[in-house]
N, C-alpha and C positions, 0 to 999 in steps of 0.2 A: 738803290732807288735805279732803275730802270732809266734809260732818257724817252721810251714811252710812257710809263707812268708818270717822268716830270713833267711833259708836255701834256699829258692828262691835267696834272694838278694844277696847272699854269693857264688853261684854258676854263676851267672850274674857277679859279682865283676872277678872270677877267670878267667871266657872267657874272658875279656874285659883285664883283665893284662897277659894275656897268650903273650910270644913272637911269638909264632906261627898264632896267631889273627894279621891280617894286615886288618886294614880298616874295622873291624867289621865281616872277613870271615875269616877263615881258611884255610893254604897255605902250600903248598909241600917246606920245603926248596929246593927241585931241580928244583919248579918251574912247576912241573909235573901235569898235570889236565887231565880233559875228552877230549880233543880235538882227533880229527878224522888224523891220522897221512897217509902221502901219498895218492895219488887217488881216491877220495871218491866214482867213478864209480863203481868200481866192488862191494863192500860195499852197495850201494842203491841196485845193482844189487842182491843181496844175500836176502834183505830184501822183496823187492817186491816176488819175486820167489821164496824165499826159497830153502835148497840145502836138499837132499835125507836125513833121520835117524837122523833128531832132535830129535825123540821120540822113544823110544822104539817099536820092533816090537812086541813085546810079551811080558809076565808077568813078572815084576821085581820084585825075590824074597825077601822077608822077614822074619824073623825069631820073634820070642817073645823070649825077653831077662832075662822074668821075674825067668825062670827056675833055671838060670847062679846067677841072682842079689841075691837070697836067699841063695846065698852059700858064706863063706868067704873069702875076695880076700887073696892068699896064696903068690904075690908076693909083696904085698904091692903096686901095680900099674896094674889095669884093665881098659879099653877101651870099650864102646859100640857105633859104628857109628851107630847116627839115623835119617841120609839123609842130605843133603848138608852139612851145618858148627853146626849140632849140634850133640854135642858128649857129652854123660854121662862118666867123670873120675872120678874113685877111684883111689884116690891118698892119702896112707899113712893113710887109716880112715876116708878120709873126703869125698865127691863127689861134684864134680862141676859140673852143667849144662853151655855149651857153645851156644850161639846165638839161643836160644829156637824158633824153629820156628814151629809148632805144626798145624798152619792152614791149607785150602784146597789152598789158592792163595798165591802170594807175591806181594800184590797191596794194595794199597789204599779204594778200593772198595770191593766187597763181591764177585760181580758179573761179574769180567771181571780182565784181568791178567793172568800171567805165574801160570800155574794150576800145582799139583806133581804129578810126573806119578807113584807113589807109594803109599800104605798106610803107615801111621808112625807105627813101631814096637810096639810102646805102649803112651795109652794115659798120657795126660798128669795127671791124676788122680792113672795111673797105676805106674809112677815114685816113686820111691825109695823115704825116707825121704831126703833133700837135704841141704847143706852146706852154697852155693854160685849158683849165676848164675850168668857169664859174660855175658854182652853185647859187642862184639868190638867197631861198631860203629853202627849209624842208620838208614842203609838203608833195606826194607822193608826183603828182603830173610835173615836179619840178627837180623831186631829186629820185632818181630810178635806181635801188639797191642792184640790179642782174647789170646795169650799165655802168654802175661806178665800179663795182669788181672788176667789170673789165677794160675799165678804163685805167684801173691802179694798178694793174702788169707792165701796160706802158711805162708806168714812170714818171708820167705827166704833172707838175704841182697845180695843186686847188684853190682856188680863191672863193672863200664862203665867210657870210655873217660869222658874227660870235655865237657859239654852241654848236653850229653845226658840224664843224670837224669831228665831234664826238661818232659823230651818223658814220660820216667820211671813214675814219680808221676802223671802226665796226665792221665795214664792206672790203677792208683790205688797202686804203691808202695810207702809207707812213707816212706818222703823227709829223713828219718832219720836212711832209710833200704839201703838209696843209697851212695855208693862212688865210687867218682870221680877222675879219674887222668889223669895227662899230662904225654909227655913222660919224661920217667927219673924217675917220682915218685912210689914210691911204699905203700904197704897198708895189712895189715894182718887181712884179712876177715876169716871168719869162718873156723880156724887152717890152711889155707893156705894164703901163701904169693904173692902178684899178684904185678908185675911190668909191668909198661906200658911202650912198648919199640917203635922205630920208625919206621914207615912204608912211603908206599907212595901211598895213596889211594883221594876219594874225600866224602863226605857227603850230606844229606838231604833226607828229603821226601816231597818234594813240591817242586816248582819253588822259592819260597817265605822264604823257609830255607835253601837253597843250600850251603853249607858248615859253617854253622853257628855252627855246632858240631864238634870237633876230632873225629878222627878215630887213633887205635892205633893196632901194634901187643901186643902180651902178653907172658910172662915167667910166669908159675904157680909153685911153690917149697911148699911140703908136708915137711915131717919130714925128708925123707930119697930119695927124687925122684923128679926129676923136669922134666917141659913138655913145650915145645913151641907152641903158636897157632899163626899164622898169622894173622886170622880176614882175611879182604883184601886188597890186595897189588899189587903194581908192582916190579921191581927188585930194590935195592934199595942197595950201600955198606954198608948203616947202620948194614946189618946184620952181617957185619962182625965184626962190635964193640960187639952188642948184643951177637955175639957167643963168642967173646973174654972176655966178661964180666959176663957172665952170663951160659956159658956154662960148661959143653957136659950136652948135653940132654936126659935122656931117650927116650922121646919121641918127635919128630918134626911133625907136622900137619900144612901141607901147602896147600892154595886153588889153584884149579890145573883148574877150570872148568872155564863160562863165560868169555872163551877170543879171542882176534882177536889180529892182529897183529895193526890193528888201533887204539887200544885203552889197547896198549901192558905196557904203560906207568903206570896202575894203578890196573893191574892185571897182575898175573903170568905167569900161561900156564904151559904146562910141562914142556920144555926146561927149560926155568928159575926157574920153583919151583927146580929144580936138582941143579940148580946154589945156588941158597939161600939155600939149604939143605947141600950143602957143605960148605960153608962160615957160617953156625951156627952153624958148625963142626961135621957135621952127625949124624952117629946113626942108627935110625928107622925112616924111613917117613912114614907117615899113609897121605894119600892124602886126603882132603874134599873140597865139594864146586863143587861137579860134582855129574851127577846121579838123579837130584830130581825135579828140573826145566830147564825148555828149557829158558835159560837169553843170550844166544850168536844163534851163524849162525854155531856153530859145530856140528857133531852128536852127542847124547845124551854120548856116552862112548869114546869119541875121547879121551879126555883128559888123561882118564887114560890107555887106550891103548899103548898112545903115552910113558905117563909113563912109564912104567914097561918095556916097547923097551926098551927106553932110558937108565932108570938104569941098565937094563942087561947089556947092553955094557959096562956101566960106571962100575959096580960094587957096586952100592949104595944098600942099604936094604932098602925094601917098602913092607909094608905089606898092604891090600889090603882087607877088613875085610866085608864078605856080611853083610846087612842092619842088624841091631838089633843083633848081633852075639858078644857077649864080649867076650874080649877075654885078658890075659897075658902078655904084651910086651916080654917081655924073655924068656916067654914061648912056643913063635910058630915059626918057622922059614919061612914060607909062606901060604899062601892061596892061594887056585887055582883063576884063571880067572873065575869069575863066570859070570860076565858079556857077556863073548861070547856062553854063553850057550841061553840067552835072544836073541840072531841074530841067533839061529840054528847053531851055532859051536862046535865045540870042545873044551873044555877047555885045 
């Protein structure tokens, strides 16, 4: 048996042994799933006839991060939002890339599916050297096959939940470069401690792979700083325990887009994101998972607009950086609401 075959066998044994795996499928302990809540007729109407504003009416501004990346990090924590849930974290001398999606579409095929609203702030080849890549779960808007294949040639290690390693190896990542974690497990990879924490979502890249792999939220710890990354999730009281056990965090990154009340159990949306933020211990919130792809029925900037208005009323600290602009969390008090200019509104 080759090392790759042994790794594959061990991976499958761990998947089968997981307490979250019931009859061959991973389940949320709460029972939450992707089913539609409430009367489905309004939802079907939205799908059939659409809602205005789901695509930006103007050009989404994108900045090049490379000039700033060439300079040292002063505080130990610098962050660059590259679109959707793709973020470059410079964490106490280490670099972690989350959910790398650099492809034009999030789809199993190249000719159809949601297409990005804006160019990527950099190409994969323009990224600085990486110490680790984190893939939160296996949905197409978080695990891009072409992006993974390109990163695999760099020899960078990957961290991901149980079962997702099967996809990563298929796309070219050597099995020995993949670390898979179940909720509550941790590993030191590339000089960063990764902890997989509970969240409430689903998985799958097709009808035959539905919920065959695990999903997770993530704690990342350097020598001095700590960051929380939600991946995709609905609101769950598990965030209270995560905040208690692993907080406080220097930065909390929560998904706010691709939301609809009908599937609110597996996506946060702005209001629930602020509740989760408080449960995690507060601090500084950076919203992700919005503004790059049309994955729901809301306006392209509705999630962030609602978030900043609710946060202003509640006194929570929210940072909304322009795409591609690196920033050091402790040095920034606020960003202008740049998305309003795309709609022709004053900031």
